[in-house]
N, C-alpha and C positions, 0 to 999 in steps of 0.2 A: 621429778622430782623423784629419787629414791627417794622412803622411808628412812627416816634411824631407828626405827622400830616399829615390829610387826606382832602383835599380840593374838594369840590361837585363842578360842575360846569350843570345844568341844563342847557339845550340848546334844544330851538325851534327854526330850521332854522337860527343858528347863527355860522353856518360852517365857515363861512369870519374870523367870529373875533379867533378865539378858537387856529390859531395859534400864532397870538402876545399874548395872554392873558396867553397859558404854557409857552411861552419866560419868559412871566415877574413875573410867580410864581416859575419859576426856580433858577429866580436872585433873589429875595428879600426872599422869602422863604427856610426853613430848607431842606438841602440836600436831605437828605432822602422823601422828602413829596409826599403822594401820590396823585394824581391825579383821583378824579372817571367824567366821563363825563356820561349824562343824557341824550340821544336822545329821545329825548318827541315827536314820532311822527314827524320828522324831517323829510321834502320833497325837501330839497335842496340836494349842495351834501356834508352834514357834513360826511357821512360813507366813501366817497371816501378820502376826508381832511384828515379823523383820519389814514387810512390804510399808505396815507406818513408821519406824524407824529409821527408813531411806529417807524420807522427806524429814524428820528435825536433825540428821547427824551427818557429817560426812559417809560421803561412798563407803559402803560394806560389801566386803568379800563372804560370798556365802556358800561352801561347797555341801552338797546333799546326798549323802548316804541312803538308797533307797530302803535298806535292811541296813539292822543295826550290826557293826561291824568290831565295835570294842572300841575303847578311850584308846587305846593303844595307835589304832589303825586310824580315828577320826586326827588324832593328835600329829601323825606321819602323815597323812594327806595336806595338813594344815601348812607342815613346814613345807612340804615339797612347792602349795602354793606362794607363799610366803615372799616378800620383795625388799624387806627390811634389809638394812646392817647387822640389825638385833632382832635375834628371835623368841620370845617370851611364849608359854602357857601357861595358863590359871584357868579353874574350874568357872562353868558357866555361872554357878549362883556365888560368884566370889567369896568363896571361904576367906579367900586370903586377898587381904584389902590392894586392887593395882596399886599405892601406892609403892610397896614396897618393890614392885617391880621398877618402877623407877630407882628406887636405891641401887638395882643390881644395874643396871642402866649406867648409874654413876660410877661403881663400884668398875666394872671394867673399862668404862674410859677414863678414870684415874691410875689403873691397873695394868698397863699391854699384857704382863705374865698371863693373868685370868684372863680363860677361855668362858667360864662359866659359874655362876649364881646362881646357887640351890635354897631353898627355904628350909630352915629348920625352925619346927614347932618349938615356942615357950612351953603353949597353953594348948591343947589339944581337946579340943568342946563336943565329946563324942559319947556313944551309950555305951556299957561296961561290956557289952559281949565284943563290939568293934572292936575297943581300946586294949581286949586281949588279946584279937586276934593278931592290930597290931606291932604290939610286943612280939609275940611267938613267933610272925611273921619276919620281923625284924632281924632277932639272933639269928633263926634260919639262916635267911640268907648272910648275914656277916659270917655266919660258922661256913658255909658253903663256899663265898666268895669271897669274903674278908675284903671288903670294901671299908674306909676309911672315917664313912660318910653316916652322921647321925641319925638323919631321917630322910630315906631315900624315898620313901610313899609322899614326902609333901608336893601339894598341888600347887606349885612356883616352880619355875625355871625357868634362868634367863641362860641365852647363850649365843655367842659372836656366829653370825648366818653359815661361815664357811665349816667350824665345828659343828654346828646342826645339822646341815644338810650332809654331811660327810656320814654323822652317827643314824640319821632318822634313814638314810638311803637304804642301809643295811639291818631296820629293825626288822625284828620276826612278830613279837610279841605283838600282843592284839589287847591281851586283858590290863587289868588293874596291874602285871607284874611287867608292864611295859617300863615303868620308870627304874627299873631293875638293871633292863638292859642297855639301856642306855646311858646311866651313871657307868655301868663295867665297860663299855668301848669307848666310850671317853675316858675312862682310866686308863685303857690298853693305849689310848693312843698317846698318853700321855701328857693329854690337856691339864692347866692346870685350873681347881676349881675351888670356890670359898663357899662358905655356909652364910647365910644370912639369919640370924634368927626373925621371928615373923611369931603374930601372935594369928592363932586362927578362929574365927567365929564360928558358932554353931550353925550347922545346914542340915537339912534334910538329906539324910543317906541314901545312896541309890543302890548301896552291896548287898548283895543275894550273897544265900550258901552256895547256889551253884557257878555263881563268878567267882568267889571266893576257892571254889574247889578248881575250877579252872584256870586260877591265877596261880596255883600252887601247883599243878599241872605244868605252864610252863616252866613257870623258877626250875620245877624237877629237868627238863628238855634240855634249858641253858646249862645247867651244871654239866648233864654228861654231853653238851655239846663242849663244854668247856675243858674238861680230860680230856676229851679226844681228840681235841688239836693241840694241848699239850703233850702229849705221849706221841701224835704228828710229828711236831717239829722237832722230837727229839732223838725221833725213830729213823722219819729223814733227810732232816737237811742238818742229822748230827751233831746238833748243837752241846757246844761244850757245857757239862756238866759241875754243878758246885761242888769243891774239893770236900765239901760235909751239907752234912741234908739236917735242915730244920726241923724239929719236931714237930712244930704246928701243922707243918706241909704233909709229916705220914696220916693226917685225917682222912685224907684222900682213900689211903689203903683201906681206910674201913667203910665211909662214907658212900664212895664210885658203887661198890657193891649192894648196899641199902639201894641207892638211889632207885632202884629197878622194880622191886617191889612195892617200894613207894608209890612211884607212877604206876603202877599197877591198881592198885590200892585206891588212889584218888580219880584214876579212869572208872572205877569201878560206881563207889559213888557218886562220882560226879552224874553218871548215866542213871543207878538208882536212885539214890535221896530224890530228883526233882527232874521232869523233863527237861531240855535244853531248850535252851529261849531262840530265838530267832538266828543270834551273834552268831551261832554254833549250827546252823542247818551242814554247814558241807563236815567235811572232813576237819579233824581237829588242827594238821600244821597246815591246811591251805585257807586261804584268802578265798571270802565269797569272789564272783567271777564279776558283779556289780561293779562299774565303774563310777569314778564322781562326779556329780554333775557341777561344775564351775557355774555358777549368775554372780554378774556384779550387779551391785546396787547402788542406784545412783540417786543425788539429789535431785529433788521433783520440782520444778523451778514455780 
């Protein structure tokens, strides 16, 4: 029987957190919830821990990346493998309680006009440097894309399965900027999105400066693609223009030319400050050729 909900847990060296997270999912989410764990090039004891978990919990579906491909790629592959009527993803370290996922599912069941529920953090437990970066990143994202969401990077989102499959099928971002592309594609499709206020508990941050720079690179590339598509639609499809020009839309006249040198600077800093990690062995726009391996974990008798 097709499960009501599928929860995706992207994991990079979070093996020690998985037992508590899975137990909490079983306690707070629907009984037939499917759990898909994506091991994104983990080098810790995650595989060994999962082999023990399969003996105490319902079957776990595990996708293995031999090399680290990025959180965006991990969630994308999890969505492709998901079989539930609704699809959610949270961090493997349970920064946001799965109880909020259950609340998001309830919202979707009670409101047919909604297609997605995303988290909005009321309390953001993190270090000062990451908080500053998060604030600056959010305002840059709003300036470039003008999305009406208060917290695009919150690590909890719940979608109706058809919407998630359609959005993630075209996902290109592999880094932490993938949330922006997912929400922007959802907004462009005209899907209804609601924000659920949550409390994020304090966890260990896995963000590094080279990953933050790579996220900035991907966001700038998304912006340039976004502007190019607008121009093509106006010129090729000859869409009717509005009789007046929104003053706020004129920001692109300045921002688009500046996006080129900003992208070059970000790429230079990315390669100069620190040696790229395994996630970035290939040319930046490409995905590694490694195919994910799907393994089914079943309960032992």
